[in-house]
C-alpha positions in Angstrom: -45.0 50.0 -10.3 -46.3 46.4 -9.9 -47.1 45.0 -13.3 -49.7 42.4 -13.0 -53.3 41.6 -13.3 -53.5 42.4 -17.1 -56.1 40.0 -18.1 -59.2 40.9 -20.0 -62.5 39.3 -19.1 -63.2 36.4 -21.6 -60.0 36.9 -23.5 -56.8 34.8 -23.1 -53.5 36.5 -22.0 -51.1 36.9 -24.7 -48.0 38.8 -25.5 -49.7 40.7 -28.4 -52.6 41.9 -26.2 -50.3 43.0 -23.3 -46.9 44.1 -25.0 -47.9 47.8 -25.4 -49.1 48.3 -21.8 -46.2 46.6 -20.3 -43.7 48.7 -22.3 -45.5 51.8 -21.9 -45.6 51.3 -18.0 -41.9 50.6 -18.1 -41.2 53.6 -20.2 -43.3 55.9 -17.9 -41.9 54.6 -14.6 -38.6 53.3 -15.7 -37.2 49.8 -15.4 -35.7 50.3 -11.9 -39.2 51.4 -10.4 -41.2 48.5 -12.0 -41.6 44.9 -11.3 -43.5 41.9 -12.5 -45.9 40.1 -10.2 -48.6 37.5 -10.2 -52.3 37.8 -9.2 -52.8 34.1 -8.9 -55.2 32.4 -8.7 -57.3 35.0 -10.2 -55.0 35.4 -13.2 -55.5 31.7 -14.0 -58.9 32.8 -15.5 -56.9 34.3 -18.4 -53.8 32.0 -18.7 -51.4 29.8 -16.9 -48.6 31.1 -14.8 -46.1 29.9 -17.2 -48.0 31.7 -20.0 -47.9 35.0 -18.2 -44.4 34.7 -16.8 -43.0 33.7 -20.2 -45.0 36.5 -21.7 -43.3 39.1 -19.5 -40.0 37.5 -20.4 -40.8 37.6 -24.1 -41.6 41.3 -23.8 -38.5 42.4 -22.1 -36.0 40.0 -23.9 -34.2 43.0 -25.5 -33.7 44.6 -22.1 -30.4 44.4 -20.5 -29.7 41.5 -18.1 -29.6 43.8 -15.1 -33.0 45.4 -16.1 -34.5 41.9 -16.5 -33.1 40.8 -13.1 -34.6 44.0 -11.6 -37.9 43.4 -13.2 -38.4 39.9 -12.1 -36.5 40.1 -8.7 -34.2 42.7 -7.4 -36.6 45.6 -7.7 -39.0 43.8 -5.3 -36.3 43.1 -2.9 -35.1 46.6 -2.9 -38.6 48.4 -3.0 -40.1 46.1 -0.2 -36.9 46.2 2.0 -36.5 42.5 2.0 -33.3 40.8 2.8 -31.9 38.1 0.4 
């Protein structure tokens, strides 16, 4: 499950506005089947890349290091069959 593009028209991207959808998605699919992504430049209508990326980091700060590494990198490498 690619987690991205969560902006709402006319609303800034915030952790408060997106925490529940991100955590529910990870809960439903499991951290090994999810990955964070970007829809830039379209996402820039709601926030900067730094705000969104930092928000995802904040939302999963209590996840294990391995789960975080999976969500931000390793799962995409594995799921898309990419070599490091």
